[in-house]
Residue frames relative to the residue before (quaternion, step in Angstrom):
aa qw qx qy qz dx dy dz
M 1.0000 0.0000 0.0000 0.0000 0.00 0.00 0.00
Q 0.6966 0.4795 -0.3036 0.4390 3.63 0.65 -0.98
N 0.6538 0.5141 -0.3213 0.4527 3.50 1.03 -0.90
I 0.6104 0.5293 -0.3680 0.4603 3.62 0.93 -0.64
L 0.6708 0.4836 -0.3074 0.4709 3.66 0.76 -0.96
L 0.6559 0.5096 -0.3106 0.4622 3.64 0.91 -0.85
A 0.6465 0.5056 -0.3175 0.4750 3.64 0.97 -0.83
C 0.6569 0.4841 -0.3384 0.4686 3.56 0.82 -0.81
R 0.6317 0.5213 -0.3629 0.4443 3.65 0.84 -0.67
A 0.6030 0.6096 -0.2811 0.4310 3.45 1.10 -1.03
I 0.7596 0.3233 -0.1647 0.5398 3.65 0.88 -0.89
G 0.6333 -0.6005 0.3436 0.3468 3.62 1.11 0.24
L 0.5370 0.6089 -0.4158 0.4099 3.57 1.26 0.38
G 0.3786 -0.6822 0.5604 0.2778 3.54 -1.17 0.55
A 0.0457 0.7963 -0.6005 0.0563 3.60 -1.04 0.74
A 0.0047 0.7957 -0.6057 0.0014 3.57 -1.11 0.56
R 0.3792 -0.6934 0.5436 0.2827 3.53 -1.02 0.62
M 0.0790 -0.7928 0.6038 -0.0247 3.61 -0.72 1.11
T 0.0978 -0.7392 0.6590 0.0980 3.52 -1.37 0.56
I 0.4018 0.7324 -0.4766 0.2739 3.65 1.16 0.16
H 0.4502 0.6938 -0.4331 0.3583 3.63 1.28 -0.18
Q 0.5480 0.6667 -0.3811 0.3317 3.52 1.09 -0.66
G 0.6226 0.5431 -0.3478 0.4431 3.62 1.21 -0.52
F 0.7711 0.1855 -0.1031 0.6003 3.69 1.25 -0.33
E 0.1547 0.8256 -0.5226 0.1463 3.61 0.97 0.76
E 0.6183 0.5358 -0.3691 0.4409 3.62 0.93 -0.76
E 0.6758 0.5048 -0.2803 0.4581 3.55 0.88 -1.02
L 0.5982 0.5589 -0.3133 0.4814 3.61 1.16 -0.77
I 0.6683 0.5021 -0.2601 0.4833 3.54 0.84 -1.07
E 0.6839 0.4585 -0.2891 0.4884 3.59 0.84 -0.82
R 0.6768 0.5202 -0.3052 0.4222 3.62 0.77 -0.91
F 0.7961 0.2780 -0.1512 0.5158 3.63 0.96 -0.79
E 0.4519 -0.7344 0.4180 0.2858 3.52 1.39 0.39
I 0.2447 0.7658 -0.5448 0.2386 3.54 0.90 0.91
P 0.4801 -0.6648 0.4691 0.3277 3.69 -0.67 1.06
V 0.5759 -0.6149 0.4235 0.3328 3.60 -1.07 0.98
K 0.6315 0.5716 -0.3708 0.3702 3.63 0.88 -0.75
H 0.6769 0.4444 -0.2641 0.5240 3.63 1.32 -0.47
G 0.3011 -0.7402 0.5867 0.1309 3.54 -1.09 0.81
V 0.3169 -0.7153 0.5811 0.2240 3.66 -1.17 0.43
V 0.2578 -0.8001 0.5347 0.0866 3.54 -0.29 1.40
V 0.8127 -0.0736 0.1022 0.5689 3.57 0.73 -0.92
T 0.1707 -0.7612 0.6065 0.1535 3.53 -1.32 0.36
I 0.2658 -0.7724 0.5662 0.1106 3.53 -1.08 0.65
P 0.1551 -0.7733 0.6017 0.1260 3.68 -0.20 0.99
L 0.1168 -0.7736 0.6197 0.0617 3.61 -0.93 0.77
G 0.2726 0.7940 -0.5358 0.0905 3.52 -1.17 0.53
H 0.5914 -0.5323 0.4459 0.4100 3.61 -1.17 0.01
P 0.3567 -0.7484 0.5087 0.2322 3.63 -0.48 0.99
V 0.3092 -0.7195 0.5913 0.1923 3.54 -1.21 0.64
G 0.7584 0.3118 -0.2272 0.5253 3.60 -0.84 0.82
R 0.7922 -0.3351 0.2301 0.4551 3.51 -1.35 -0.38
F 0.0884 0.7571 -0.6394 0.1009 3.67 -0.91 0.99
G 0.1375 0.8198 -0.5302 0.1673 3.49 0.55 1.32
P 0.7804 -0.3114 0.2686 0.4711 3.51 -1.36 -0.39
V 0.4854 -0.6423 0.5188 0.2876 3.41 -1.19 0.69
R 0.0501 -0.8108 0.5774 0.0816 3.62 -0.90 0.78
S 0.0714 0.7841 -0.6084 0.0998 3.48 -0.86 0.99
R 0.5804 -0.5644 0.4553 0.3704 3.47 -1.29 0.38
P 0.6120 -0.5333 0.4150 0.4108 3.66 -1.18 0.54
A 0.5914 -0.5900 0.4084 0.3678 3.52 -1.10 0.68
Q 0.6054 0.6033 -0.3284 0.4020 3.56 1.06 -0.72
E 0.6318 0.5231 -0.3037 0.4847 3.60 1.32 -0.51
R 0.7980 0.2874 -0.1290 0.5138 3.48 1.01 -0.59
S 0.6768 0.4568 -0.3232 0.4784 3.68 1.03 0.11
Y 0.1904 -0.7655 0.6046 0.1103 3.64 -1.24 0.49
F 0.3811 -0.7340 0.5340 0.1756 3.49 -1.19 0.60
D 0.8629 0.0686 -0.0752 0.4951 3.62 -0.68 1.10
R 0.7842 -0.1325 0.0951 0.5986 3.58 0.98 -0.82
W 0.7092 -0.4759 0.3257 0.4056 3.56 -1.28 0.36
G 0.8428 0.2072 -0.1865 0.4604 3.48 -0.98 0.92
R 0.6049 0.5413 -0.3322 0.4803 3.65 1.23 -0.15
T 0.1502 -0.7913 0.5908 0.0462 3.52 -0.71 1.13
P 0.5754 -0.5924 0.4040 0.3933 3.65 -1.03 0.56
S 0.3415 -0.7557 0.5108 0.2266 3.50 -0.94 0.79
């Protein structure tokens, strides 16, 4: 799952893991002719994003991660 989302991002596609399909799973199974013995766990809508879709900015992991217990950083 994560690799698919990362690959989409790398080629400029927007993607998201969704479970909202559970409200209409029967219709989904019928539409795509999925055998009844198989369940749909997650769907991934893909598309070209509209608007700004730039690099992801986040704080370095060292600023938001702890080692062994809360507040302890690796030495």
